[in-house]
TORTORKOL-763313 format. One record per residue (C-alpha): x, y negated, z negated; residue number from 1. Coordinates in Angstrom, 1 decimal. Example, Ala and Ser with C-alpha at 12.3 -4.5 7.8 and 13.67 -1.06 7.14 Angstrom:
2
+--------+--------+--------+-----+
!      X !      Y !      Z ! num !
+--------+--------+--------+-----+
!   12.3 !    4.5 !   -7.8 !   1 !
!   13.7 !    1.1 !   -7.1 !   2 !
+--------+--------+--------+-----+
This chain:
202
+--------+--------+--------+-----+
!      X !      Y !      Z ! num !
+--------+--------+--------+-----+
!   23.2 !  -64.3 !   55.5 !   1 !
!   22.5 !  -60.7 !   56.5 !   2 !
!   25.6 !  -59.7 !   54.5 !   3 !
!   24.5 !  -61.6 !   51.5 !   4 !
!   21.1 !  -59.9 !   51.6 !   5 !
!   22.7 !  -56.5 !   51.9 !   6 !
!   24.8 !  -57.3 !   48.9 !   7 !
!   21.7 !  -58.3 !   46.9 !   8 !
!   19.9 !  -55.1 !   47.9 !   9 !
!   22.9 !  -52.9 !   47.0 !  10 !
!   23.2 !  -54.6 !   43.6 !  11 !
!   19.5 !  -54.2 !   43.0 !  12 !
!   19.7 !  -50.5 !   43.8 !  13 !
!   22.7 !  -50.0 !   41.5 !  14 !
!   20.8 !  -51.7 !   38.7 !  15 !
!   17.8 !  -49.5 !   39.2 !  16 !
!   19.9 !  -46.4 !   39.2 !  17 !
!   21.7 !  -47.4 !   36.0 !  18 !
!   18.5 !  -48.3 !   34.2 !  19 !
!   16.9 !  -45.0 !   35.4 !  20 !
!   19.8 !  -43.1 !   34.0 !  21 !
!   19.7 !  -44.8 !   30.7 !  22 !
!   15.9 !  -44.2 !   30.4 !  23 !
!   16.4 !  -40.5 !   31.2 !  24 !
!   19.1 !  -40.2 !   28.5 !  25 !
!   17.1 !  -42.1 !   26.0 !  26 !
!   13.8 !  -40.2 !   26.5 !  27 !
!   15.0 !  -36.8 !   27.5 !  28 !
!   13.2 !  -34.0 !   25.6 !  29 !
!   15.1 !  -32.5 !   22.8 !  30 !
!   17.4 !  -35.6 !   22.4 !  31 !
!   17.4 !  -37.7 !   19.3 !  32 !
!   19.4 !  -40.5 !   17.8 !  33 !
!   22.1 !  -39.7 !   15.4 !  34 !
!   21.0 !  -38.8 !   11.9 !  35 !
!   21.1 !  -41.8 !    9.7 !  36 !
!   21.4 !  -41.1 !    5.9 !  37 !
!   20.8 !  -43.8 !    3.3 !  38 !
!   23.5 !  -43.5 !    0.6 !  39 !
!   22.0 !  -42.2 !   -2.7 !  40 !
!   23.6 !  -41.7 !   -6.1 !  41 !
!   24.6 !  -38.0 !   -6.7 !  42 !
!   22.4 !  -37.8 !   -9.8 !  43 !
!   19.4 !  -38.9 !   -7.8 !  44 !
!   20.0 !  -36.3 !   -5.1 !  45 !
!   20.4 !  -33.6 !   -7.7 !  46 !
!   17.3 !  -34.7 !   -9.7 !  47 !
!   15.1 !  -34.7 !   -6.5 !  48 !
!   16.3 !  -31.3 !   -5.2 !  49 !
!   13.9 !  -28.4 !   -5.2 !  50 !
!   16.8 !  -26.2 !   -6.3 !  51 !
!   20.6 !  -26.0 !   -5.8 !  52 !
!   22.3 !  -22.8 !   -4.8 !  53 !
!   25.9 !  -21.7 !   -5.1 !  54 !
!   26.7 !  -18.6 !   -2.9 !  55 !
!   28.1 !  -17.1 !    0.2 !  56 !
!   26.7 !  -17.4 !    3.6 !  57 !
!   26.4 !  -13.8 !    4.9 !  58 !
!   24.4 !  -14.3 !    8.2 !  59 !
!   23.2 !  -17.0 !   10.6 !  60 !
!   20.5 !  -16.9 !   13.2 !  61 !
!   19.9 !  -19.8 !   15.6 !  62 !
!   16.8 !  -20.7 !   17.6 !  63 !
!   16.9 !  -24.0 !   19.4 !  64 !
!   13.2 !  -24.7 !   18.8 !  65 !
!   13.0 !  -23.4 !   15.3 !  66 !
!   16.3 !  -24.5 !   13.7 !  67 !
!   19.0 !  -22.4 !   12.2 !  68 !
!   18.4 !  -19.8 !    9.4 !  69 !
!   21.2 !  -18.9 !    7.0 !  70 !
!   21.1 !  -15.9 !    4.7 !  71 !
!   22.9 !  -16.7 !    1.5 !  72 !
!   24.0 !  -14.3 !   -1.2 !  73 !
!   23.2 !  -16.2 !   -4.4 !  74 !
!   26.0 !  -16.4 !   -7.0 !  75 !
!   24.1 !  -18.9 !   -9.3 !  76 !
!   21.4 !  -21.6 !   -8.9 !  77 !
!   20.3 !  -24.7 !  -10.7 !  78 !
!   16.8 !  -26.1 !  -11.5 !  79 !
!   15.1 !  -22.8 !  -10.4 !  80 !
!   16.1 !  -19.1 !  -10.7 !  81 !
!   16.5 !  -17.7 !   -7.2 !  82 !
!   16.5 !  -14.1 !   -5.8 !  83 !
!   19.9 !  -12.5 !   -5.0 !  84 !
!   19.5 !  -13.2 !   -1.3 !  85 !
!   17.6 !  -16.3 !    0.1 !  86 !
!   17.0 !  -17.7 !    3.6 !  87 !
!   17.8 !  -21.3 !    4.2 !  88 !
!   16.4 !  -23.0 !    7.3 !  89 !
!   17.7 !  -26.3 !    8.7 !  90 !
!   17.4 !  -28.3 !   11.9 !  91 !
!   19.9 !  -27.2 !   14.6 !  92 !
!   20.8 !  -30.6 !   15.9 !  93 !
!   22.8 !  -33.1 !   13.9 !  94 !
!   20.5 !  -35.8 !   15.2 !  95 !
!   17.7 !  -34.1 !   13.4 !  96 !
!   19.5 !  -34.2 !   10.1 !  97 !
!   20.4 !  -30.5 !   10.1 !  98 !
!   23.2 !  -29.2 !    7.9 !  99 !
!   25.9 !  -26.8 !    9.2 ! 100 !
!   27.0 !  -24.0 !    7.0 ! 101 !
!   30.0 !  -21.7 !    7.6 ! 102 !
!   29.4 !  -18.0 !    7.8 ! 103 !
!   31.5 !  -16.2 !    5.2 ! 104 !
!   32.1 !  -19.4 !    3.2 ! 105 !
!   31.1 !  -20.1 !   -0.4 ! 106 !
!   28.8 !  -23.1 !   -0.2 ! 107 !
!   27.0 !  -25.5 !   -2.7 ! 108 !
!   23.7 !  -26.3 !   -1.0 ! 109 !
!   21.0 !  -28.8 !   -2.2 ! 110 !
!   17.7 !  -27.4 !   -1.2 ! 111 !
!   14.7 !  -29.4 !    0.0 ! 112 !
!   13.6 !  -30.9 !    3.3 ! 113 !
!   14.8 !  -28.7 !    6.2 ! 114 !
!   15.4 !  -31.6 !    8.7 ! 115 !
!   13.3 !  -32.9 !   11.6 ! 116 !
!   11.4 !  -30.7 !   13.9 ! 117 !
!   11.5 !  -27.4 !   11.9 ! 118 !
!    9.4 !  -26.0 !    9.2 ! 119 !
!    9.9 !  -23.4 !    6.4 ! 120 !
!    8.2 !  -20.0 !    6.5 ! 121 !
!    6.8 !  -18.5 !    3.3 ! 122 !
!    9.7 !  -17.6 !    1.0 ! 123 !
!   12.2 !  -19.7 !    2.8 ! 124 !
!   14.2 !  -22.8 !    1.6 ! 125 !
!   15.2 !  -25.9 !    3.4 ! 126 !
!   18.4 !  -27.9 !    3.5 ! 127 !
!   19.3 !  -31.2 !    5.3 ! 128 !
!   22.5 !  -33.1 !    6.0 ! 129 !
!   21.6 !  -36.2 !    3.9 ! 130 !
!   21.3 !  -34.2 !    0.7 ! 131 !
!   24.5 !  -32.3 !    1.3 ! 132 !
!   26.9 !  -35.0 !    2.2 ! 133 !
!   29.0 !  -35.3 !   -1.0 ! 134 !
!   27.5 !  -33.1 !   -3.8 ! 135 !
!   30.2 !  -30.8 !   -5.2 ! 136 !
!   30.3 !  -27.9 !   -7.6 ! 137 !
!   31.7 !  -30.3 !  -10.3 ! 138 !
!   28.8 !  -32.7 !   -9.8 ! 139 !
!   26.3 !  -29.8 !  -10.0 ! 140 !
!   27.9 !  -28.4 !  -13.2 ! 141 !
!   27.8 !  -32.0 !  -14.7 ! 142 !
!   24.3 !  -33.1 !  -13.7 ! 143 !
!   22.1 !  -30.2 !  -12.8 ! 144 !
!   21.8 !  -28.4 !  -16.1 ! 145 !
!   22.6 !  -24.7 !  -16.9 ! 146 !
!   23.5 !  -22.3 !  -14.1 ! 147 !
!   20.9 !  -19.5 !  -13.6 ! 148 !
!   21.9 !  -16.0 !  -12.6 ! 149 !
!   20.0 !  -14.6 !   -9.5 ! 150 !
!   17.1 !  -12.2 !   -9.9 ! 151 !
!   18.8 !   -8.8 !   -9.1 ! 152 !
!   17.3 !   -6.6 !   -6.4 ! 153 !
!   16.8 !   -2.9 !   -7.2 ! 154 !
!   19.5 !   -0.5 !   -5.8 ! 155 !
!   18.8 !    0.5 !   -2.2 ! 156 !
!   16.3 !    3.4 !   -2.2 ! 157 !
!   15.1 !    2.9 !   -5.7 ! 158 !
!   11.9 !    1.1 !   -6.6 ! 159 !
!   12.0 !   -1.8 !   -9.1 ! 160 !
!   10.9 !    0.4 !  -12.1 ! 161 !
!   14.0 !    2.4 !  -11.8 ! 162 !
!   12.3 !    5.8 !  -11.0 ! 163 !
!   14.0 !    8.0 !   -8.4 ! 164 !
!   12.5 !    7.7 !   -4.9 ! 165 !
!    9.9 !   10.2 !   -3.7 ! 166 !
!   12.0 !   11.1 !   -0.7 ! 167 !
!   12.8 !   14.4 !    1.0 ! 168 !
!   14.8 !   15.7 !   -2.0 ! 169 !
!   11.8 !   15.1 !   -4.3 ! 170 !
!    9.4 !   16.6 !   -1.9 ! 171 !
!   11.6 !   19.7 !   -1.6 ! 172 !
!   11.8 !   20.0 !   -5.4 ! 173 !
!    8.0 !   19.9 !   -5.7 ! 174 !
!    7.5 !   22.4 !   -2.9 ! 175 !
!    9.9 !   24.9 !   -4.5 ! 176 !
!    8.0 !   24.8 !   -7.8 ! 177 !
!    4.6 !   25.2 !   -5.9 ! 178 !
!    5.9 !   28.2 !   -4.0 ! 179 !
!    7.4 !   29.7 !   -7.2 ! 180 !
!    4.1 !   29.2 !   -9.1 ! 181 !
!    2.1 !   30.8 !   -6.3 ! 182 !
!    4.4 !   33.8 !   -6.3 ! 183 !
!    4.0 !   34.2 !  -10.1 ! 184 !
!    0.2 !   34.0 !   -9.9 ! 185 !
!    0.2 !   36.6 !   -7.0 ! 186 !
!    2.5 !   39.0 !   -9.0 ! 187 !
!    0.3 !   38.6 !  -12.1 ! 188 !
!   -2.9 !   39.3 !  -10.2 ! 189 !
!   -1.3 !   42.4 !   -8.5 ! 190 !
!   -0.2 !   43.7 !  -12.0 ! 191 !
!   -3.7 !   43.3 !  -13.3 ! 192 !
!   -5.2 !   45.2 !  -10.3 ! 193 !
!   -2.7 !   48.0 !  -10.8 ! 194 !
!   -3.5 !   48.4 !  -14.5 ! 195 !
!   -7.2 !   48.5 !  -13.7 ! 196 !
!   -6.7 !   51.1 !  -11.0 ! 197 !
!   -4.6 !   53.3 !  -13.3 ! 198 !
!   -7.1 !   53.1 !  -16.2 ! 199 !
!  -10.1 !   53.9 !  -13.9 ! 200 !
!  -11.6 !   57.2 !  -14.9 ! 201 !
!  -10.8 !   60.0 !  -12.5 ! 202 !
+--------+--------+--------+-----+
């Protein structure tokens, strides 16, 4: 009888431990169930996109609580004209429907919702796994309308209006002319004084 009771107690303890472990795994912070994407026709995905970008991933920055941020050099875009470089934010975890992009790769990215638990900052774009499961370049060319070229950035060191920068060289050029002008004025004044002194009656 004592042995039977001991067996029941041991079984109960094992059950409690197992249930506790399951609860910890199920409700642990930062955990989420696998991302579940409802199948959608490609034309619907493309029609509902904020924009679609084709370009090269040139940088990636990860922050666990704030998703991943990719910098993309834009080759072309659809539905909206985009700058030459954009930042795309997406959830880090696959369970939150984040999309993974490969640094250095040429990607076709459908832009929109960034996934669960993250938000876009001003000027950023979002992307999620569900909208980027199967859309290809051929789909975009066929369904998204004309490709738009990116808005070019001005050359480094030059403002958008194309004027040369007011840097050290420009400052030096201005200073040289100011000094030269000052010398010319001083020489002219000295010449006038000399003439007046010479003409002055004895």
